[in-house]
N, C-alpha and C positions, 0 to 999 in steps of 0.2 A: 503492500500499500503506499508505504514511503516513496517507494521510486516512482511509480509509477502516476501517484496524484496526491503524494506531499502530506500523507497523514499518518499521524503518529500518537502512541498514547492512548489509543481505546481500549477497551474489554471487549473484545470477540467471543462471542455466543456459540459452541458447536453445534449447528441444525442436523444436519446428517451426513453419512458417508456412503460412497455407493460406486460401483465399479462400473465402468465403459469401457468398450468396443468401438474405437471413433477409426475412420477411413480417409485418411488422409494425403492425397496428390499417390495414388497405390498402396499405400503406407496403410497398416493394419496398426494402431495404437491400443493397448489395453491400458486401464489406470486406472487407480482405486480414486478416488474423489472427498473429499471431506472440505463441507460447504459450513461456511461462517456468517454469520450477520454481526453489527455493531452500529451503534449510533454515533454521529459526530454531528458536532452544532459549532464548524468553523470553515476558515477559508481553505478551498481545495486548489491545488497546483500541479495544474496536469502537465507531464512531461511532453511537451509537444515532439519532443524527437522520437516516443513510443507509441504517443496515444492521438491514431489519424481523424478520430472524430469524435464529439462530445456533444451528447443532446438526451435531456432530462425529460422522461415521459411516463408515463404513468405505466403501473404493469396489465391495465387494460388494451391502450393503445400498445405495448410492446406484444401481448398474446397476437393480434389484430393484423400488426407486421408481419409478426412470424408466417399467420397463418397464409398472408397473402403473396411474399416474398422472400421464405425460407434462404434463398440461397443469396444473400444478405446476412446471413449469419454461420458461423464456424457451428458445426456438429457437437463440438464441447459446451459455446453457450448454450445453444438448445437445451442439452440432456439437462448444464446446471439449474438452467430456469421451469425446466421442469419440475427437476426435482424443490426447489423452492419451493414453487407454488405449490408442492405438495403438502409440505411442512408449514407453511405459511398460514 
């Protein structure tokens, strides 16, 4: 979080653990993942060398976007958001 968005010193809550298999450029990637949530009320400093685009949208708008244009998202993000939605 510090490197990508400049956030430090917050308490993270483990939401879930899950296993995923993703295909990326003909490579099969098997991963164990952990999903954390946290609250931050401060200035976010995006690392523009690592972050291509920034948008603040609601989960409802995000679900609609993913259903219309799944190609806009990595498989890993779609999997993570699916697990997040089930646990929230």
